[in-house]
HTML snippet that shows the backbone in 3Dmol.js (N, CA, C, O; Angstrom):
<script src="https://3Dmol.org/build/3Dmol-min.js"></script>
<div id="view" style="width:600px;height:400px;position:relative"></div>
<script>
const pdb = `
ATOM      1  N   MET A   1       0.842  -1.179   0.000  1.00  0.00           N
ATOM      2  CA  MET A   1       0.000   0.000   0.000  1.00  0.00           C
ATOM      3  C   MET A   1       0.882   1.235   0.000  1.00  0.00           C
ATOM      4  O   MET A   1       1.918   1.276   0.664  1.00  0.00           O
ATOM      5  N   ASP A   2       0.464   2.227  -0.743  1.00  0.00           N
ATOM      6  CA  ASP A   2       1.276   3.419  -0.813  1.00  0.00           C
ATOM      7  C   ASP A   2       0.762   4.515   0.094  1.00  0.00           C
ATOM      8  O   ASP A   2       1.365   5.588   0.113  1.00  0.00           O
ATOM      9  N   GLY A   3      -0.289   4.327   0.835  1.00  0.00           N
ATOM     10  CA  GLY A   3      -0.769   5.302   1.794  1.00  0.00           C
ATOM     11  C   GLY A   3      -1.602   6.400   1.167  1.00  0.00           C
ATOM     12  O   GLY A   3      -1.946   7.364   1.851  1.00  0.00           O
ATOM     13  N   GLY A   4      -1.937   6.293  -0.105  1.00  0.00           N
ATOM     14  CA  GLY A   4      -2.805   7.268  -0.734  1.00  0.00           C
ATOM     15  C   GLY A   4      -2.065   8.420  -1.375  1.00  0.00           C
ATOM     16  O   GLY A   4      -2.673   9.186  -2.123  1.00  0.00           O
ATOM     17  N   GLY A   5      -0.795   8.574  -1.116  1.00  0.00           N
ATOM     18  CA  GLY A   5      -0.074   9.706  -1.672  1.00  0.00           C
ATOM     19  C   GLY A   5       0.584   9.390  -3.004  1.00  0.00           C
ATOM     20  O   GLY A   5       1.159  10.280  -3.630  1.00  0.00           O
ATOM     21  N   GLY A   6       0.511   8.158  -3.444  1.00  0.00           N
ATOM     22  CA  GLY A   6       1.119   7.784  -4.705  1.00  0.00           C
ATOM     23  C   GLY A   6       2.616   7.519  -4.583  1.00  0.00           C
ATOM     24  O   GLY A   6       3.303   7.352  -5.590  1.00  0.00           O
ATOM     25  N   TYR A   7       3.110   7.482  -3.377  1.00  0.00           N
ATOM     26  CA  TYR A   7       4.540   7.280  -3.151  1.00  0.00           C
ATOM     27  C   TYR A   7       4.734   5.950  -2.464  1.00  0.00           C
ATOM     28  O   TYR A   7       4.212   5.733  -1.371  1.00  0.00           O
ATOM     29  N   ASP A   8       5.463   5.076  -3.075  1.00  0.00           N
ATOM     30  CA  ASP A   8       5.716   3.756  -2.511  1.00  0.00           C
ATOM     31  C   ASP A   8       7.144   3.711  -2.011  1.00  0.00           C
ATOM     32  O   ASP A   8       8.084   3.760  -2.805  1.00  0.00           O
ATOM     33  N   ARG A   9       7.314   3.620  -0.711  1.00  0.00           N
ATOM     34  CA  ARG A   9       8.649   3.642  -0.110  1.00  0.00           C
ATOM     35  C   ARG A   9       9.495   2.447  -0.534  1.00  0.00           C
ATOM     36  O   ARG A   9      10.709   2.577  -0.691  1.00  0.00           O
ATOM     37  N   GLY A  10       8.885   1.310  -0.715  1.00  0.00           N
ATOM     38  CA  GLY A  10       9.631   0.124  -1.117  1.00  0.00           C
ATOM     39  C   GLY A  10      10.250   0.277  -2.493  1.00  0.00           C
ATOM     40  O   GLY A  10      11.386  -0.141  -2.716  1.00  0.00           O
ATOM     41  N   MET A  11       9.513   0.872  -3.414  1.00  0.00           N
ATOM     42  CA  MET A  11      10.035   1.080  -4.764  1.00  0.00           C
ATOM     43  C   MET A  11      11.173   2.090  -4.753  1.00  0.00           C
ATOM     44  O   MET A  11      12.171   1.899  -5.449  1.00  0.00           O
ATOM     45  N   ALA A  12      11.043   3.154  -3.982  1.00  0.00           N
ATOM     46  CA  ALA A  12      12.087   4.180  -3.932  1.00  0.00           C
ATOM     47  C   ALA A  12      13.349   3.629  -3.282  1.00  0.00           C
ATOM     48  O   ALA A  12      14.460   3.932  -3.718  1.00  0.00           O
ATOM     49  N   ALA A  13      13.181   2.827  -2.250  1.00  0.00           N
ATOM     50  CA  ALA A  13      14.338   2.266  -1.555  1.00  0.00           C
ATOM     51  C   ALA A  13      15.075   1.279  -2.457  1.00  0.00           C
ATOM     52  O   ALA A  13      16.306   1.258  -2.480  1.00  0.00           O
ATOM     53  N   SER A  14      14.330   0.466  -3.198  1.00  0.00           N
ATOM     54  CA  SER A  14      15.005  -0.498  -4.066  1.00  0.00           C
ATOM     55  C   SER A  14      15.693   0.217  -5.225  1.00  0.00           C
ATOM     56  O   SER A  14      16.763  -0.216  -5.653  1.00  0.00           O
ATOM     57  N   ALA A  15      15.114   1.298  -5.745  1.00  0.00           N
ATOM     58  CA  ALA A  15      15.752   2.055  -6.817  1.00  0.00           C
ATOM     59  C   ALA A  15      17.026   2.725  -6.312  1.00  0.00           C
ATOM     60  O   ALA A  15      18.027   2.762  -7.027  1.00  0.00           O
ATOM     61  N   ALA A  16      17.003   3.252  -5.093  1.00  0.00           N
ATOM     62  CA  ALA A  16      18.198   3.881  -4.525  1.00  0.00           C
ATOM     63  C   ALA A  16      19.277   2.844  -4.276  1.00  0.00           C
ATOM     64  O   ALA A  16      20.462   3.115  -4.474  1.00  0.00           O
ATOM     65  N   HIS A  17      18.876   1.664  -3.845  1.00  0.00           N
ATOM     66  CA  HIS A  17      19.846   0.602  -3.599  1.00  0.00           C
ATOM     67  C   HIS A  17      20.486   0.146  -4.901  1.00  0.00           C
ATOM     68  O   HIS A  17      21.690  -0.105  -4.935  1.00  0.00           O
ATOM     69  N   GLN A  18      19.718   0.034  -5.962  1.00  0.00           N
ATOM     70  CA  GLN A  18      20.266  -0.376  -7.248  1.00  0.00           C
ATOM     71  C   GLN A  18      21.246   0.655  -7.779  1.00  0.00           C
ATOM     72  O   GLN A  18      22.263   0.293  -8.369  1.00  0.00           O
ATOM     73  N   GLY A  19      20.957   1.929  -7.579  1.00  0.00           N
ATOM     74  CA  GLY A  19      21.869   2.978  -8.027  1.00  0.00           C
ATOM     75  C   GLY A  19      23.183   2.929  -7.279  1.00  0.00           C
ATOM     76  O   GLY A  19      24.240   3.171  -7.861  1.00  0.00           O
ATOM     77  N   ALA A  20      23.130   2.616  -5.992  1.00  0.00           N
ATOM     78  CA  ALA A  20      24.356   2.534  -5.191  1.00  0.00           C
ATOM     79  C   ALA A  20      25.189   1.324  -5.592  1.00  0.00           C
ATOM     80  O   ALA A  20      26.415   1.349  -5.493  1.00  0.00           O
ATOM     81  N   ALA A  21      24.531   0.280  -6.038  1.00  0.00           N
ATOM     82  CA  ALA A  21      25.261  -0.933  -6.392  1.00  0.00           C
ATOM     83  C   ALA A  21      25.995  -0.790  -7.721  1.00  0.00           C
ATOM     84  O   ALA A  21      26.979  -1.489  -7.959  1.00  0.00           O
ATOM     85  N   THR A  22      25.533   0.100  -8.583  1.00  0.00           N
ATOM     86  CA  THR A  22      26.166   0.234  -9.889  1.00  0.00           C
ATOM     87  C   THR A  22      27.289   1.260  -9.891  1.00  0.00           C
ATOM     88  O   THR A  22      28.033   1.348 -10.868  1.00  0.00           O
ATOM     89  N   ARG A  23      27.431   2.031  -8.833  1.00  0.00           N
ATOM     90  CA  ARG A  23      28.507   3.017  -8.776  1.00  0.00           C
ATOM     91  C   ARG A  23      29.851   2.340  -8.610  1.00  0.00           C
ATOM     92  O   ARG A  23      29.956   1.314  -7.938  1.00  0.00           O
ATOM     93  N   ARG A  24      30.874   2.906  -9.216  1.00  0.00           N
ATOM     94  CA  ARG A  24      32.223   2.394  -9.048  1.00  0.00           C
ATOM     95  C   ARG A  24      32.767   2.833  -7.702  1.00  0.00           C
ATOM     96  O   ARG A  24      32.470   3.934  -7.239  1.00  0.00           O
ATOM     97  N   PRO A  25      33.558   1.983  -7.073  1.00  0.00           N
ATOM     98  CA  PRO A  25      34.145   2.375  -5.794  1.00  0.00           C
ATOM     99  C   PRO A  25      35.121   3.536  -5.993  1.00  0.00           C
ATOM    100  O   PRO A  25      35.725   3.684  -7.055  1.00  0.00           O
ATOM    101  N   THR A  26      35.258   4.333  -4.975  1.00  0.00           N
ATOM    102  CA  THR A  26      36.152   5.479  -5.060  1.00  0.00           C
ATOM    103  C   THR A  26      37.595   5.016  -5.093  1.00  0.00           C
ATOM    104  O   THR A  26      37.896   3.862  -4.786  1.00  0.00           O
ATOM    105  N   ARG A  27      38.473   5.912  -5.464  1.00  0.00           N
ATOM    106  CA  ARG A  27      39.886   5.571  -5.576  1.00  0.00           C
ATOM    107  C   ARG A  27      40.468   5.190  -4.218  1.00  0.00           C
ATOM    108  O   ARG A  27      41.271   4.261  -4.126  1.00  0.00           O
ATOM    109  N   SER A  28      40.070   5.901  -3.164  1.00  0.00           N
ATOM    110  CA  SER A  28      40.609   5.568  -1.837  1.00  0.00           C
ATOM    111  C   SER A  28      40.103   4.213  -1.373  1.00  0.00           C
ATOM    112  O   SER A  28      40.836   3.475  -0.714  1.00  0.00           O
ATOM    113  N   ARG A  29      38.866   3.873  -1.703  1.00  0.00           N
ATOM    114  CA  ARG A  29      38.345   2.547  -1.339  1.00  0.00           C
ATOM    115  C   ARG A  29      39.104   1.458  -2.080  1.00  0.00           C
ATOM    116  O   ARG A  29      39.436   0.431  -1.489  1.00  0.00           O
ATOM    117  N   ARG A  30      39.384   1.661  -3.363  1.00  0.00           N
ATOM    118  CA  ARG A  30      40.145   0.670  -4.125  1.00  0.00           C
ATOM    119  C   ARG A  30      41.537   0.499  -3.539  1.00  0.00           C
ATOM    120  O   ARG A  30      42.048  -0.619  -3.477  1.00  0.00           O
ATOM    121  N   ARG A  31      42.157   1.594  -3.109  1.00  0.00           N
ATOM    122  CA  ARG A  31      43.485   1.501  -2.499  1.00  0.00           C
ATOM    123  C   ARG A  31      43.438   0.710  -1.202  1.00  0.00           C
ATOM    124  O   ARG A  31      44.314  -0.113  -0.937  1.00  0.00           O
ATOM    125  N   ARG A  32      42.405   0.964  -0.387  1.00  0.00           N
ATOM    126  CA  ARG A  32      42.286   0.225   0.876  1.00  0.00           C
ATOM    127  C   ARG A  32      42.079  -1.259   0.623  1.00  0.00           C
ATOM    128  O   ARG A  32      42.645  -2.098   1.324  1.00  0.00           O
ATOM    129  N   VAL A  33      41.270  -1.585  -0.376  1.00  0.00           N
ATOM    130  CA  VAL A  33      41.013  -2.993  -0.691  1.00  0.00           C
ATOM    131  C   VAL A  33      42.292  -3.650  -1.197  1.00  0.00           C
ATOM    132  O   VAL A  33      42.614  -4.769  -0.798  1.00  0.00           O
ATOM    133  N   ARG A  34      43.023  -2.962  -2.075  1.00  0.00           N
ATOM    134  CA  ARG A  34      44.286  -3.518  -2.561  1.00  0.00           C
ATOM    135  C   ARG A  34      45.277  -3.711  -1.436  1.00  0.00           C
ATOM    136  O   ARG A  34      45.960  -4.733  -1.375  1.00  0.00           O
ATOM    137  N   ALA A  35      45.362  -2.736  -0.544  1.00  0.00           N
ATOM    138  CA  ALA A  35      46.283  -2.858   0.588  1.00  0.00           C
ATOM    139  C   ALA A  35      45.888  -4.034   1.476  1.00  0.00           C
ATOM    140  O   ALA A  35      46.751  -4.762   1.967  1.00  0.00           O
ATOM    141  N   HIS A  36      44.592  -4.218   1.680  1.00  0.00           N
ATOM    142  CA  HIS A  36      44.115  -5.330   2.508  1.00  0.00           C
ATOM    143  C   HIS A  36      44.455  -6.671   1.848  1.00  0.00           C
ATOM    144  O   HIS A  36      44.926  -7.590   2.519  1.00  0.00           O
ATOM    145  N   VAL A  37      44.218  -6.784   0.547  1.00  0.00           N
ATOM    146  CA  VAL A  37      44.520  -8.021  -0.167  1.00  0.00           C
ATOM    147  C   VAL A  37      46.018  -8.286  -0.149  1.00  0.00           C
ATOM    148  O   VAL A  37      46.446  -9.420   0.070  1.00  0.00           O
ATOM    149  N   PHE A  38      46.820  -7.246  -0.380  1.00  0.00           N
ATOM    150  CA  PHE A  38      48.267  -7.395  -0.373  1.00  0.00           C
ATOM    151  C   PHE A  38      48.760  -7.823   1.006  1.00  0.00           C
ATOM    152  O   PHE A  38      49.628  -8.688   1.117  1.00  0.00           O
ATOM    153  N   ARG A  39      48.206  -7.217   2.059  1.00  0.00           N
ATOM    154  CA  ARG A  39      48.593  -7.571   3.430  1.00  0.00           C
ATOM    155  C   ARG A  39      48.237  -9.025   3.726  1.00  0.00           C
ATOM    156  O   ARG A  39      49.022  -9.741   4.348  1.00  0.00           O
ATOM    157  N   ASN A  40      47.066  -9.463   3.289  1.00  0.00           N
ATOM    158  CA  ASN A  40      46.684 -10.870   3.495  1.00  0.00           C
ATOM    159  C   ASN A  40      47.603 -11.813   2.733  1.00  0.00           C
ATOM    160  O   ASN A  40      47.958 -12.876   3.241  1.00  0.00           O
ATOM    161  N   LEU A  41      47.990 -11.438   1.528  1.00  0.00           N
ATOM    162  CA  LEU A  41      48.895 -12.258   0.744  1.00  0.00           C
ATOM    163  C   LEU A  41      50.261 -12.360   1.414  1.00  0.00           C
ATOM    164  O   LEU A  41      50.840 -13.444   1.486  1.00  0.00           O
ATOM    165  N   ILE A  42      50.768 -11.247   1.899  1.00  0.00           N
ATOM    166  CA  ILE A  42      52.056 -11.247   2.592  1.00  0.00           C
ATOM    167  C   ILE A  42      51.981 -12.113   3.843  1.00  0.00           C
ATOM    168  O   ILE A  42      52.894 -12.896   4.105  1.00  0.00           O
ATOM    169  N   ASN A  43      50.910 -11.984   4.617  1.00  0.00           N
ATOM    170  CA  ASN A  43      50.750 -12.817   5.817  1.00  0.00           C
ATOM    171  C   ASN A  43      50.725 -14.295   5.462  1.00  0.00           C
ATOM    172  O   ASN A  43      51.345 -15.110   6.146  1.00  0.00           O
ATOM    173  N   TYR A  44      50.014 -14.645   4.399  1.00  0.00           N
ATOM    174  CA  TYR A  44      49.944 -16.039   3.970  1.00  0.00           C
ATOM    175  C   TYR A  44      51.321 -16.564   3.577  1.00  0.00           C
ATOM    176  O   TYR A  44      51.698 -17.669   3.965  1.00  0.00           O
ATOM    177  N   VAL A  45      52.067 -15.781   2.815  1.00  0.00           N
ATOM    178  CA  VAL A  45      53.389 -16.212   2.362  1.00  0.00           C
ATOM    179  C   VAL A  45      54.341 -16.348   3.537  1.00  0.00           C
ATOM    180  O   VAL A  45      55.110 -17.307   3.606  1.00  0.00           O
ATOM    181  N   VAL A  46      54.297 -15.397   4.463  1.00  0.00           N
ATOM    182  CA  VAL A  46      55.200 -15.444   5.622  1.00  0.00           C
ATOM    183  C   VAL A  46      54.899 -16.661   6.492  1.00  0.00           C
ATOM    184  O   VAL A  46      55.815 -17.393   6.868  1.00  0.00           O
ATOM    185  N   TRP A  47      53.629 -16.882   6.815  1.00  0.00           N
ATOM    186  CA  TRP A  47      53.281 -18.005   7.685  1.00  0.00           C
ATOM    187  C   TRP A  47      53.531 -19.347   6.997  1.00  0.00           C
ATOM    188  O   TRP A  47      53.974 -20.302   7.635  1.00  0.00           O
ATOM    189  N   SER A  48      53.249 -19.417   5.702  1.00  0.00           N
ATOM    190  CA  SER A  48      53.522 -20.662   4.970  1.00  0.00           C
ATOM    191  C   SER A  48      55.017 -20.961   4.952  1.00  0.00           C
ATOM    192  O   SER A  48      55.427 -22.105   5.149  1.00  0.00           O
ATOM    193  N   SER A  49      55.824 -19.942   4.717  1.00  0.00           N
ATOM    194  CA  SER A  49      57.275 -20.128   4.714  1.00  0.00           C
ATOM    195  C   SER A  49      57.772 -20.541   6.091  1.00  0.00           C
ATOM    196  O   SER A  49      58.629 -21.417   6.210  1.00  0.00           O
ATOM    197  N   TYR A  50      57.235 -19.911   7.131  1.00  0.00           N
ATOM    198  CA  TYR A  50      57.630 -20.232   8.502  1.00  0.00           C
ATOM    199  C   TYR A  50      57.348 -21.701   8.808  1.00  0.00           C
ATOM    200  O   TYR A  50      58.191 -22.391   9.380  1.00  0.00           O
ATOM    201  N   LEU A  51      56.165 -22.176   8.426  1.00  0.00           N
ATOM    202  CA  LEU A  51      55.816 -23.571   8.701  1.00  0.00           C
ATOM    203  C   LEU A  51      56.616 -24.544   7.836  1.00  0.00           C
ATOM    204  O   LEU A  51      56.973 -25.629   8.295  1.00  0.00           O
ATOM    205  N   CYS A  52      56.900 -24.166   6.594  1.00  0.00           N
ATOM    206  CA  CYS A  52      57.725 -25.044   5.733  1.00  0.00           C
ATOM    207  C   CYS A  52      59.134 -25.174   6.282  1.00  0.00           C
ATOM    208  O   CYS A  52      59.700 -26.267   6.296  1.00  0.00           O
ATOM    209  N   VAL A  53      59.700 -24.075   6.731  1.00  0.00           N
ATOM    210  CA  VAL A  53      61.033 -24.135   7.346  1.00  0.00           C
ATOM    211  C   VAL A  53      60.971 -24.949   8.630  1.00  0.00           C
ATOM    212  O   VAL A  53      61.895 -25.704   8.931  1.00  0.00           O
ATOM    213  N   GLY A  54      59.885 -24.802   9.391  1.00  0.00           N
ATOM    214  CA  GLY A  54      59.717 -25.579  10.620  1.00  0.00           C
ATOM    215  C   GLY A  54      59.670 -27.066  10.356  1.00  0.00           C
ATOM    216  O   GLY A  54      60.273 -27.849  11.090  1.00  0.00           O
ATOM    217  N   VAL A  55      58.957 -27.463   9.314  1.00  0.00           N
ATOM    218  CA  VAL A  55      58.897 -28.891   8.966  1.00  0.00           C
ATOM    219  C   VAL A  55      60.272 -29.376   8.538  1.00  0.00           C
ATOM    220  O   VAL A  55      60.684 -30.473   8.917  1.00  0.00           O
ATOM    221  N   ALA A  56      60.989 -28.579   7.756  1.00  0.00           N
ATOM    222  CA  ALA A  56      62.319 -28.987   7.302  1.00  0.00           C
ATOM    223  C   ALA A  56      63.286 -29.114   8.476  1.00  0.00           C
ATOM    224  O   ALA A  56      64.055 -30.073   8.540  1.00  0.00           O
ATOM    225  N   VAL A  57      63.256 -28.162   9.399  1.00  0.00           N
ATOM    226  CA  VAL A  57      64.151 -28.212  10.563  1.00  0.00           C
ATOM    227  C   VAL A  57      63.794 -29.385  11.463  1.00  0.00           C
ATOM    228  O   VAL A  57      64.678 -30.092  11.946  1.00  0.00           O
ATOM    229  N   ALA A  58      62.495 -29.595  11.691  1.00  0.00           N
ATOM    230  CA  ALA A  58      62.070 -30.708  12.540  1.00  0.00           C
ATOM    231  C   ALA A  58      62.459 -32.048  11.908  1.00  0.00           C
ATOM    232  O   ALA A  58      62.871 -32.969  12.613  1.00  0.00           O
ATOM    233  N   ALA A  59      62.332 -32.158  10.600  1.00  0.00           N
ATOM    234  CA  ALA A  59      62.702 -33.404   9.924  1.00  0.00           C
ATOM    235  C   ALA A  59      64.207 -33.630   9.972  1.00  0.00           C
ATOM    236  O   ALA A  59      64.663 -34.761  10.146  1.00  0.00           O
ATOM    237  N   SER A  60      64.979 -32.560   9.820  1.00  0.00           N
ATOM    238  CA  SER A  60      66.434 -32.734   9.823  1.00  0.00           C
ATOM    239  C   SER A  60      66.976 -33.048  11.216  1.00  0.00           C
ATOM    240  O   SER A  60      68.065 -33.610  11.337  1.00  0.00           O
ATOM    241  N   ASN A  61      66.246 -32.701  12.251  1.00  0.00           N
ATOM    242  CA  ASN A  61      66.669 -33.000  13.617  1.00  0.00           C
ATOM    243  C   ASN A  61      66.037 -34.277  14.171  1.00  0.00           C
ATOM    244  O   ASN A  61      66.223 -34.603  15.344  1.00  0.00           O
ATOM    245  N   GLY A  62      65.302 -34.991  13.345  1.00  0.00           N
ATOM    246  CA  GLY A  62      64.777 -36.284  13.751  1.00  0.00           C
ATOM    247  C   GLY A  62      63.456 -36.255  14.503  1.00  0.00           C
ATOM    248  O   GLY A  62      63.045 -37.278  15.050  1.00  0.00           O
ATOM    249  N   TYR A  63      62.785 -35.121  14.544  1.00  0.00           N
ATOM    250  CA  TYR A  63      61.507 -35.060  15.266  1.00  0.00           C
ATOM    251  C   TYR A  63      60.374 -35.736  14.510  1.00  0.00           C
ATOM    252  O   TYR A  63      59.362 -36.084  15.119  1.00  0.00           O
ATOM    253  N   LEU A  64      60.511 -35.933  13.208  1.00  0.00           N
ATOM    254  CA  LEU A  64      59.436 -36.525  12.408  1.00  0.00           C
ATOM    255  C   LEU A  64      59.689 -37.989  12.063  1.00  0.00           C
ATOM    256  O   LEU A  64      58.971 -38.564  11.245  1.00  0.00           O
ATOM    257  N   ASP A  65      60.698 -38.594  12.674  1.00  0.00           N
ATOM    258  CA  ASP A  65      61.052 -39.973  12.335  1.00  0.00           C
ATOM    259  C   ASP A  65      60.061 -40.993  12.876  1.00  0.00           C
ATOM    260  O   ASP A  65      59.543 -41.805  12.110  1.00  0.00           O
ATOM    261  N   HIS A  66      59.790 -40.973  14.157  1.00  0.00           N
ATOM    262  CA  HIS A  66      58.941 -41.981  14.796  1.00  0.00           C
ATOM    263  C   HIS A  66      57.742 -41.290  15.437  1.00  0.00           C
ATOM    264  O   HIS A  66      57.836 -40.772  16.550  1.00  0.00           O
ATOM    265  N   LEU A  67      56.628 -41.285  14.736  1.00  0.00           N
ATOM    266  CA  LEU A  67      55.412 -40.618  15.223  1.00  0.00           C
ATOM    267  C   LEU A  67      54.358 -41.633  15.642  1.00  0.00           C
ATOM    268  O   LEU A  67      53.187 -41.495  15.289  1.00  0.00           O
ATOM    269  N   SER A  68      54.760 -42.641  16.385  1.00  0.00           N
ATOM    270  CA  SER A  68      53.828 -43.687  16.787  1.00  0.00           C
ATOM    271  C   SER A  68      53.168 -43.397  18.135  1.00  0.00           C
ATOM    272  O   SER A  68      52.126 -43.973  18.448  1.00  0.00           O
ATOM    273  N   GLN A  69      53.758 -42.518  18.929  1.00  0.00           N
ATOM    274  CA  GLN A  69      53.202 -42.215  20.245  1.00  0.00           C
ATOM    275  C   GLN A  69      52.708 -40.770  20.275  1.00  0.00           C
ATOM    276  O   GLN A  69      53.141 -39.926  19.491  1.00  0.00           O
ATOM    277  N   VAL A  70      51.798 -40.516  21.195  1.00  0.00           N
ATOM    278  CA  VAL A  70      51.222 -39.177  21.326  1.00  0.00           C
ATOM    279  C   VAL A  70      52.294 -38.166  21.715  1.00  0.00           C
ATOM    280  O   VAL A  70      52.302 -37.043  21.211  1.00  0.00           O
ATOM    281  N   THR A  71      53.184 -38.554  22.593  1.00  0.00           N
ATOM    282  CA  THR A  71      54.219 -37.611  23.032  1.00  0.00           C
ATOM    283  C   THR A  71      55.168 -37.241  21.889  1.00  0.00           C
ATOM    284  O   THR A  71      55.632 -36.104  21.814  1.00  0.00           O
ATOM    285  N   SER A  72      55.455 -38.182  21.009  1.00  0.00           N
ATOM    286  CA  SER A  72      56.328 -37.863  19.875  1.00  0.00           C
ATOM    287  C   SER A  72      55.615 -36.961  18.873  1.00  0.00           C
ATOM    288  O   SER A  72      56.255 -36.129  18.229  1.00  0.00           O
ATOM    289  N   ILE A  73      54.298 -37.113  18.731  1.00  0.00           N
ATOM    290  CA  ILE A  73      53.523 -36.234  17.848  1.00  0.00           C
ATOM    291  C   ILE A  73      53.499 -34.814  18.415  1.00  0.00           C
ATOM    292  O   ILE A  73      53.632 -33.838  17.676  1.00  0.00           O
ATOM    293  N   ILE A  74      53.328 -34.711  19.733  1.00  0.00           N
ATOM    294  CA  ILE A  74      53.332 -33.393  20.381  1.00  0.00           C
ATOM    295  C   ILE A  74      54.710 -32.747  20.254  1.00  0.00           C
ATOM    296  O   ILE A  74      54.813 -31.546  20.003  1.00  0.00           O
ATOM    297  N   SER A  75      55.751 -33.525  20.424  1.00  0.00           N
ATOM    298  CA  SER A  75      57.107 -33.001  20.259  1.00  0.00           C
ATOM    299  C   SER A  75      57.357 -32.535  18.830  1.00  0.00           C
ATOM    300  O   SER A  75      57.983 -31.498  18.614  1.00  0.00           O
ATOM    301  N   ALA A  76      56.871 -33.295  17.860  1.00  0.00           N
ATOM    302  CA  ALA A  76      57.048 -32.918  16.461  1.00  0.00           C
ATOM    303  C   ALA A  76      56.290 -31.630  16.149  1.00  0.00           C
ATOM    304  O   ALA A  76      56.817 -30.752  15.465  1.00  0.00           O
ATOM    305  N   ALA A  77      55.061 -31.510  16.642  1.00  0.00           N
ATOM    306  CA  ALA A  77      54.284 -30.285  16.409  1.00  0.00           C
ATOM    307  C   ALA A  77      54.959 -29.087  17.070  1.00  0.00           C
ATOM    308  O   ALA A  77      55.012 -27.999  16.497  1.00  0.00           O
ATOM    309  N   GLY A  78      55.470 -29.294  18.269  1.00  0.00           N
ATOM    310  CA  GLY A  78      56.197 -28.216  18.940  1.00  0.00           C
ATOM    311  C   GLY A  78      57.457 -27.831  18.193  1.00  0.00           C
ATOM    312  O   GLY A  78      57.793 -26.649  18.110  1.00  0.00           O
ATOM    313  N   ALA A  79      58.156 -28.811  17.649  1.00  0.00           N
ATOM    314  CA  ALA A  79      59.377 -28.524  16.890  1.00  0.00           C
ATOM    315  C   ALA A  79      59.061 -27.770  15.600  1.00  0.00           C
ATOM    316  O   ALA A  79      59.836 -26.907  15.187  1.00  0.00           O
ATOM    317  N   VAL A  80      57.937 -28.084  14.963  1.00  0.00           N
ATOM    318  CA  VAL A  80      57.554 -27.387  13.736  1.00  0.00           C
ATOM    319  C   VAL A  80      57.203 -25.934  14.039  1.00  0.00           C
ATOM    320  O   VAL A  80      57.618 -25.029  13.316  1.00  0.00           O
ATOM    321  N   VAL A  81      56.448 -25.713  15.096  1.00  0.00           N
ATOM    322  CA  VAL A  81      56.004 -24.353  15.417  1.00  0.00           C
ATOM    323  C   VAL A  81      57.117 -23.535  16.061  1.00  0.00           C
ATOM    324  O   VAL A  81      57.262 -22.345  15.780  1.00  0.00           O
ATOM    325  N   LEU A  82      57.890 -24.163  16.913  1.00  0.00           N
ATOM    326  CA  LEU A  82      58.936 -23.438  17.651  1.00  0.00           C
ATOM    327  C   LEU A  82      60.321 -23.763  17.115  1.00  0.00           C
ATOM    328  O   LEU A  82      61.260 -23.923  17.895  1.00  0.00           O
ATOM    329  N   TRP A  83      60.465 -23.863  15.798  1.00  0.00           N
ATOM    330  CA  TRP A  83      61.711 -24.311  15.215  1.00  0.00           C
ATOM    331  C   TRP A  83      62.908 -23.428  15.533  1.00  0.00           C
ATOM    332  O   TRP A  83      64.017 -23.961  15.563  1.00  0.00           O
ATOM    333  N   PRO A  84      62.784 -22.109  15.777  1.00  0.00           N
ATOM    334  CA  PRO A  84      63.985 -21.354  16.148  1.00  0.00           C
ATOM    335  C   PRO A  84      64.590 -21.825  17.475  1.00  0.00           C
ATOM    336  O   PRO A  84      65.795 -21.700  17.691  1.00  0.00           O
ATOM    337  N   LEU A  85      63.761 -22.359  18.346  1.00  0.00           N
ATOM    338  CA  LEU A  85      64.267 -22.833  19.642  1.00  0.00           C
ATOM    339  C   LEU A  85      65.034 -24.142  19.526  1.00  0.00           C
ATOM    340  O   LEU A  85      65.776 -24.502  20.439  1.00  0.00           O
ATOM    341  N   VAL A  86      64.869 -24.861  18.421  1.00  0.00           N
ATOM    342  CA  VAL A  86      65.580 -26.119  18.219  1.00  0.00           C
ATOM    343  C   VAL A  86      67.085 -25.851  18.122  1.00  0.00           C
ATOM    344  O   VAL A  86      67.888 -26.696  18.518  1.00  0.00           O
ATOM    345  N   PHE A  87      67.468 -24.704  17.607  1.00  0.00           N
ATOM    346  CA  PHE A  87      68.870 -24.385  17.421  1.00  0.00           C
ATOM    347  C   PHE A  87      69.573 -23.975  18.721  1.00  0.00           C
ATOM    348  O   PHE A  87      70.802 -23.955  18.783  1.00  0.00           O
ATOM    349  N   ILE A  88      68.793 -23.649  19.755  1.00  0.00           N
ATOM    350  CA  ILE A  88      69.399 -23.246  21.022  1.00  0.00           C
ATOM    351  C   ILE A  88      69.845 -24.508  21.769  1.00  0.00           C
ATOM    352  O   ILE A  88      69.064 -25.439  21.963  1.00  0.00           O
ATOM    353  N   GLU A  89      71.077 -24.518  22.172  1.00  0.00           N
ATOM    354  CA  GLU A  89      71.581 -25.692  22.895  1.00  0.00           C
ATOM    355  C   GLU A  89      72.146 -25.288  24.218  1.00  0.00           C
ATOM    356  O   GLU A  89      72.620 -26.138  24.972  1.00  0.00           O
TER     357      GLU A  89
END
`;
const viewer = $3Dmol.createViewer("view");
viewer.addModel(pdb, "pdb");
viewer.setStyle({}, {cartoon: {color: "spectrum"}});
viewer.zoomTo();
viewer.render();
</script>
């Protein structure tokens, strides 16, 4: 129902929403989105590299050889995550 005035709020709201959806994002918004995507990519690469190095260090020090017991699995996971501490003697 339009209330007798000939104005339908639902139609006006949907038309305004459609107009907002077709507008191009502003330059500053595009920059923020690119920076966010780039930051996420860098975080992914850094964490992936950290874990790959951790697996390599843990394997070279023998932590991944015998994973038949729960304690050895926990030790291996700790060695992968805390691989810089493996070098401290």
